[in-house]
N, C-alpha and C positions, 0 to 999 in steps of 0.2 A: 582449514575446513571452511567451505563456503556455506552461506545460509540461503535457503530458498523459501518461496511461498507460492501460492496459486492465486492467479487473478480471479476474482469472483465474477467478472464479466465474461471473459473469453476462456477461462480455465487453463490458460497458458502457465507454464512454470516460469517464475520470475526469480532470477539470481539477484541476491542482495549483498551489499558489502557487509563484512563481518561486524563492523561497529555500528550498525543501524540501531535506532532506538524506537521504542513504542511511541506512537503518535507522529512519527516522521512521515512526510509526504513523498511519494514517488510516482513514477509513471510506468504503466505496463509497456514493455517493448513491442508487443504484438498489436494490441488494440488501442494503445495510447490513452487509456482511461487513467484518470488521476486517482491514486489509491493512498490509503493511510494504513500504517502498521498498527494493528489492534492489539496483538500480543506476540510474544516470542517464547517458544518452548522447545528446548533441545534442538537448536539449530534449524528450527522451522518457524516461519513467521506466518501469523494469521493476518490476512489482508482484507480490507473492505473498501468499497467505493467511498471516496472522500465526499463529504457533503458539499452541495453547491453553495457558493457564496451568495448570500441574499442581501439585497439592498436594504439599508436602514431607512424606512420611510419616516421615522421620527426626526430626522435632521433636515 
């Protein structure tokens, strides 16, 4: 059984590998947004847009 999620940006259905983990980073095949797995419940993954990497001004 495959796992799926919905892209929060373009609302496309995203097929995921069965062994995907919470906090894993992936890319939407339609809009190419970088997404992160927020939760997994009953073969359905909750996805959100990954936060942008910010430069550390303290270094």
